[in-house]
N, C-alpha and C positions, 0 to 999 in steps of 0.2 A: 820885796826880796832883792838884795843886791845882785849885781852880775856875777860876782865871785861865788856867792851862796848858790845861785842858780846853777852855775857850772858844777859845783860840788854835788848837787842833788842829781843832776842828769848824767854826769860822767859815769861810765861803767865802773862798777866796784871791783876791787881786786879779787882774784880767785886763787884759793890755796889748793894744792894737790893733797888728796887723801888716799890712803890705801884701803880703808874700810871705815864704816860708821855704823852705829847702833842707834836707832830712832824708835821712840815709843809714842803713840797717840793714845791719850787717855781722857775719858769723859763719862757722862751718863750712858747707860746701856741704850738709850734712845738717841744719842748724839751721832750715831753713824760711824763710830770708831772702827768697827770691823770693815765697813765699806771703804773708809778712808785708807786704812792700812792695805787692803787688797788692791786698791788702785795705785797706791804708792809702790807696792810690790810689782804690779804690772809695768809701771813706768821704769822701775829699776831693771826689770828683766829686759825690756826693750832697749835700755841703755847698755846692755851687755854685762851687767854686774852679776857675779855669783851672789847667792842670797840664801837666807833661811829665815823663817817667820815663826812667831809665837802669838796666835790669837788667845786672848784670855777674857772671859766674860762670865757674868753671874748666871746662876741656874734659872732665875726668874726670866720669863719672856720679856717682861717690862718691869725691871726692878725699880723701887721707889727712887725718884729723881733726887739727886743731891746727897744720897746716903753713901757711906763708905762701902757697904756691901753691894751697892748698885753700880760700882765703877766697872766699866768695860775698857779694855786696852788691846792694842795691837802693836807688837814689837817686831822689828825687822833689822837684821844685820845684812849689809850689802857691801861689796868691795871688789877690787880688781884682783885680789888674791883668793885662794880657796877658802870658802866660808863653810864651817862645819856646824855652827850653832847660831841661834838668834842673838847671842851675846850675853855676857854677864852684867856689865855695867853700861849705863846709857851715855851716849854722847849728846843726845838731844831728847828732851821731854816736852811734849805739847800737852798742857793740862787745861782742859776746857772748863773746869770748875774747881772749887776748893777741895772737894772730896778726892778728885783725881790727883791733885797736888799732894795731899796728905798721904795717900796710899802709896804713891810712886816716887816721891822726890828723893827718898833715901837711896834709890837705885841709880841716881844720876851721879856721874863722876864729878869730883870737885873741878870747877871751871867749865863744866858742861853747859850746853845751851838750854835754857829754860824759857819756854814761851807759854804765856798764860793769857786766857781770855778774861780780861778785867771785868767785863759786864757781869759775869757770873759770881763775882766776889761781893755779893750783897749780904746784908745781915742774915737773911733767911738761910742762904746756902752756907754761910760761915757757921751758923748754929748747927745745921745738920752734920757738918763735917767735924764739929767739936772744937772749932777755933774760938777762943775768947776774944781775940783781936784779929784784924786782917793781916795775914802773914806777908802780904805784899808790902806792907809798911815796915816790916822788920828789916833793918839794915843788914843783918847777918845773912839773909837770903841772897841779897845782891853781892855780898862779899864772897860767898861760897860758890855761887854760880853766875853765869852771864845771863842775868834776868832781863827778859824783854816783855814788857807789859803791852799787850795789843788788844784794843777794843774790837774784837772780831765781830761781835754781834752788831755793833753800830756800823762798822764798815760794810758788813754784809747787807744790812738794810739800806744803806746809802746806795749801794751798787744796783739794787733792784727796786728802788722806791716807786718807780713808775709802772711796775708790772702788776696786773690785776690778781694779786694773791693776798690771802689774809696774813696776819702777823705770824701765826703759827707756821704756815707753809714757808714764809720767808725765813723764819728763824731756823728751820730745819736744814737750810742750805749752808749754814756757817761752817760745817765740817769741810766743805769744798774750799772755803777761804783758807783754813788751816792747811789743806792739802796743797793748794796753790803756793802758799808761802814756803812750806818746807820743800816743795819741788824746786822753787827758785834757789833756796839755800844750798841744796845738794845737786843742782843742775840736772834735774830729771826732766825728760820731755813731757809736755802736756798732751801731745797728740793722742796717745793711747786712751787717756781719760776723756778727752773731748769726743773721740769716736765712741767710747762706751756710753757717754751721756746721750748722744744722738740716737743710739740703738735702744737704750733702755727706756727713754722717754719719747720714742718716735710718735706715740699717740697723744702726747701732751706737750705741745710746742712751748707753752708758757713755762712749765717746770724745767724743760730742757734749757730754755733761754736763761732762766734764773741761775741754774747750776753752772752754766758756761760763764756767765758774767761774774759770778762769785769766785769761781776758780781763777779766772784771769785777774780779778781784783786782788786776790791774795798774792798771786805771782808778781803783779805790778807793785804791790805794797813793799815787797822785799826789795825790789829794784830801786824804789824811790825813797823809802823811809830812811831817815838819817840814823835810826837806832840800829840798823843792820849795816855794819861797816864792811863786811866781806862775805863771800860765799865760797863753795867748795866744788871741786870737780874730781871725778874718779875715772881712771882709765878702764876700758872694758876688760873683763877677766879673760884669761886664756882658756878656751874650752874647745873640746873636740868639735870639728865641723858637723853640722847636722841641723835638723829642725827641732827647736826647743819650745817648751811651754812651761809655765808655772804650774806645778802639779801638787795637789794635796794627797795625803795618804788614802783617804776614803775614795776619792775619784780613781786613784791608781789601783786600788783593790777591785773596783768595779770594772775598770778597763782590762785588768788582768783576766777577769772572768770572760769578758767579751772576746779577748784574744784566744783564750782556751777553747771557747765554744766554736770559734771559726776554725782553729787548727785541728781540733778533734772531730769536727762535723757532728758533734753530739750536743743536743740542746741542754741548756742549763736552766733549772727551775730554782728560783731564789725565794725562799719563804722567810719572812721576818715580821717581827712586831716592833713598832716604833719605839726607840729608846736612844737617849743621848749617851755617847756620841756616835752611834752606829747608823742612825737614820739616813745620813747622807748617802750611804751606799745604795739603799733602796731607791732613794730619789733619783740618783744618777742612773741606775740600771733601768728604771721605768721609762727613761727617755730614749732607750736604745732597743726597742722591741723589734726593730727591723733586722736585728741580728738574732741568733738562736737563743734568745733570753726571754724567759717568762717570769714575772714577779707576782708574788702573793703577799698582800698585807693581811696577816692572820689575826684572829681574835685574841690570841695570847701566845706566849713563848713556846709552850708545849705543842700547840697546833702548828706553829711555824716550822719547828723541827720535824714533826711527824709528817707534814706535807712534803718536806724536802726528802725524807726517807722514802715516802711513797713514790716520789718522782724517780728516785734512784732505782727502786724496784721496777719501775715502768720503763727503764732504759734511758733516762736522762741523768744528768749530774745534779744531785740535790745539794743546795747550798743554803745555809742559814747563818744569821749573825745576831749579835747582841753585845751587851756589856756584861760585866761580871754577874750582877743579879739575875739577868736573863739566862746566862749560861748555867747557873745553878738550877733554874727551872727546867732547862733542856736536858739535864743530866740523865734522866731515865731514858729519854729518846736516844741520846748519844750511845748509851749502853745497848739499846736495841740494835743500832747500826753496827756496834762492835760484834755482837753475837750473830746477827744476820749476815755480817761480812759484806756490807754494801758500801759503795763509795759515798762519802758525805764530807763536805767541807764546811767548817764552822769558823766564822770570824768572831773573835773576842776583842772588841775595841775597849781596852781596859780604862777604867776611870777610878777616881778616888772613892773609897768605901770605908767601912762595910755598909751594906744596905744601900740606901740612896746616897749617903755620904756626900761627896763633892762631885756631882754628876757632870759638871763642865770642866773639871780639872783632870790632869793626867796622873797616871800611876802605872806600875807594872807589878802588881801584887797578886795576879791570877796565875802565876806559873804553877804553884802547887795544885791549884784547882784544875788546871789543864792536864797535869800529869796524873793526879790521883783523885780528882773530885767526882768520882762516880762509885756506885756500890760495887763490891766484889772486885775481881780482877778484870779491868776493862781498859787495857792499854790502847792509846791512840798515838798517831804521829803528831808532833808539835813543832811548828815553825814560827819564826819571828822576823819581820822585816826590820832593817836597820835605819832606813830613811823614808820620807814620804814617797819618793820615786821607786824605792826598792819594793814597796807594797805591790806594785804591778807584777814584778817577777816572782814574788812569794805567792801571790794568788794563783798565778799561772802554774807554778810548781806544785801547789797544793792540789790542783785538779789533776795534774799528771800523776802524782803519787797515789792519790785516792783511787783513780781508775786503774792504775797498773797493779796495785796491791790489794784492791777491794777492801779498803780500810778507811775509817774516819780520819780526817786531818784537821787539827785546830791551828788556826793562825792567830798569834798573839800580837795584835797591833795595840796602839794606845791613843789617848786623847791628843797628845802632842803630835804624833805622826798623822793622825786622822785629819786634824785641822791645819797643821803646819804645811808649808809648801817649800819647794826648791825648784831650780831650773832642771827640767827633765828632758833628756834627748829622746825623742820618739824613735823606738827601735824599728829596724826593718823586720817585718813579720817573718820573713824567710830565715832569719838568724835564730829564731826561737827554737828550742828543742822540740822535736815532734811529740805529739800526744797520740799514740797509736792505741785505739780502743778496738777490741775484738769481742763481738757478741757471739756466743755459742749458737750454732744453727744445726749441727750434726747430732741427731738423737742417738747415734750408735754409741753404746757404752756410757751414756750420760748419767751422772749423779750430781746433785747440786753442790756437794762439798768435796768433789775431786779437786786436786790442787796442782797449780803450776809448780814444777820442781824448783824453779829459781826464786820465785816470789812468794810461794805458798798461797797466792790468790786463788779463790775459787772461780768457776766460770760465771760470766754475766750473761743472763738470758732475758731477752725481751718477752714479756707475757704475750701469749698467743702464738709463739713460735711452735710449729707443728712437732709433736712428739717430745717436747721439752717441758711439759707441765710439771710443776714442782711446788713444794711448800717451803717457806722459811718463816722464822718468827723468833720470839723471845725465849722460848723453852729450849734447853740444851739439845743439840742435835748429835746424832752419830756421825763421826767423821766419815766422809765419803758419801754414804747413802742419804744423809740428811734426815733420817728417821728420828723421831723423838727418842731420847735416850736418858735414862736415869742411872746408867752404869757408872760407878765411881771411877774406874780406870779411864773410861772414855772422857769423863769430865776433866780429869787431871790432864789427859792428853790434849783436849781442846783448849784448855786454859794455856798450856805451854805452847801450843801451836799458834794461837793468836798473838801471844807475846813474841814468839820467834818471828812471825810475819812482820811485826813492827821493827824488830831489830834488824831484819834484812834490808830495810830501807837504807841502812848505813852504807850499803854497797853503792848507793846513788850519790853519796855525799862527796864532793871534790876535796882534794887536800886543803887543809886549813891554811888560810893566808895569814902570815905573821907580819905585822907592821912594826919593823924594827929588827934588831939582832936575833938570831936563832937561839941564842943563849945569853943569859945576863943576870942582873941583880933582881929585876922585878918584871913580872908579866901582869898586865891589867886585862882582865877578862870581862867582857860585857855582852849584853844581848838587848835587842829591841831598840827603843828610842834613845838610849844612852850613847849610841855610837858617836855622835858628833862631839859631845863633851869629852868623852874618853879619848878620842883620836886627837882632838886639839890639845888636851893636857899632855898626852904622851909625846906628841911631836914637839911641844914646848920643852919638855924634859930632855928629849933627845938633842935639841938644839943647845941645851946647857951642858951637853957632854955626858949625860947619865945613861947607863946601860939598861934602858927601859924599853919594853915592847908591849904590843897589845894584840889580842885576837878578839874577834866579834862573832858570836855564835848565831847563825841563822837556823840551825837545826838543833833543837833542844831535846827531842826524843825521836829517834835515837841520837845520841851525841856523836860528833865526828870520830871515826875510828882512831885518828892520830892524836886526839886531844890529850890523852894520858901521857904520851911520850913528850909532847910539847910542854905540858905543865911541869914535868920533872927536870926540864932544862933551865929552870930559873930558881933563884934562891928564895924568892918570895912571890906570892900570888895575891893580887888585889882584885876584888869583885865589886864594882860600884853598881848599885841598883836603887830603884825608887820603890823600895819595900823594906821590910825589916830583916831581910837576908834569906832569900829563897834559893837562887842559883848557887850561892856559896855553900848552902847545906847539901845540895845535890853533888857538887864537886868534891866536897869533903867525904861524902858517903861513897861515891863512885870510885874516886881515885886515891883516897886516904892522903890528901894534901892538906897542909896547914894553911888553907886560904883564909884571907882576911876580908871582911865585908866593909864597904863604905855605903852607909844607908841613910837616905833622907826620904821622908814621906810627907811632903809639903804641898802636894798638888801641882808642883812645878818641875820642869826639867832640871837635871843636875847641872851645877855650875862648873865650868872648866877650872876656875880658880880654886874651888874647894877640892877638886880631884888632884890638882897640882900640889896643893898643900899636903894632902894625905900621902901622895907619892914621896914628897920630900921627908915627911915624918918617918915613913917606913924605911927609907934608905938611910936616914940618919940613925934610926934605932938599930938598924942592922950593923 
């Protein structure tokens, strides 16, 4: 190599400033794409970037290698500005095999960075992906994207050739080569991943050494390889001071329960049956038994809900969780909690359906089920978090409302929120609203269905309290005394009283926050995990000078008291949802507004660009 060439290779490469970037790692479900994405997320968080993530993986635990339906991916948007979504179009795609390329390449922006592992593009994998010829040989791919062919497998094996590992063990580390390379491209610190490797493989020094070497080899390859002419740097995002961590929705729900148990001084009993994507909550809670948490992995969904109801009767806060199919099975038990008027919190981590449907994909089509999916008149409170971090506060609020009003509360999260993550500032526990639980101990004048005049909640009595022996159950009770009653007028009264108790929760709802002008041409109304896409689209429209605003509902039953007035202040109302139009039906029925739905049911979060296009169409049509 000439002296000039040597200087060209070793000289630092130029760095370009970026405001944000969208990166996706994609490969076989056994290629470690979720781990790679999680570590890249950790690196970005430590670098001070705001971020949002989108894990996407097949339902099979180990899907057939090389197949289109076996592709697993992890997407991350990070930047120095406020990040609302994981991003619509990709700036960088890392494809570990032909199937990953075929499934995801259309999401890459023209001129985007495309990095492929050339070793995997053999005839066998090409056939599985449905390629008649090797796409890497097609000149149009290099014309449309900045294509970089990297033999990651060979470079990985070269870096650890002297370690006493078999070929399969060595090959499994290639995801760290991809991570090291992309970390160099976007100037992400390696230290968080190096620390993670040392802790994760503390009992296997050889595996730890292999992963460290391969990570550093990928990073060095970016610095020295001539095919990469530049890299990028992002300034830290401006965030309120405090202690942050990358928080997923499921972990946030679990931590919200932990906080509620500590603040209320009342134990929480969590009964659940394993189901995707809710199982992570049970797994997280099971690690924190030093707090007032007890977990039960029941034999089925009905048993899980019934155990939680029994715990509530016994003086604990009963909590259960599932996805849509499991919530259907819990329906009768939830009805029992309604008529027994016991506190019960139900987490519904919505997923694609019906039935088994798309168990690892997101959806928000259980709203009608939460509102009406039980026999007879069985109203419950329904809440929905807006972001992964907001799951903490919604879980905490659900416990507070359930115990104050002696009522079941359903929390509608979804697969996107459950598995996605964002930077979350850990709150000061003293700033959380108090959860004041009062157990009846005075037997004078006691009846089990006497009511608090403000909340209509009945007294909560721990079994065994002297003089307060009582019965509750599923058969209709006489209001006040709790005696079994078949009186028609009493039944009508109890039905209306239970409904009114739920309606009175509206007095707890703060004024609705409006993102934008208080009156205008269009109001975009959302709920659940659509918050990020809606907010980004609305703020983009506002920047273009359009009279557009948004509100995001965290309370779905009862609805905010001021919502009707707000809706009437805008000429048009748009409701984006990942269903066929459920909240839009509720708003039309409740407020008689001519709301328009924007609905996609693809197992994916809504795209900001699609919502922007719909906003423009409505405004132009008006």
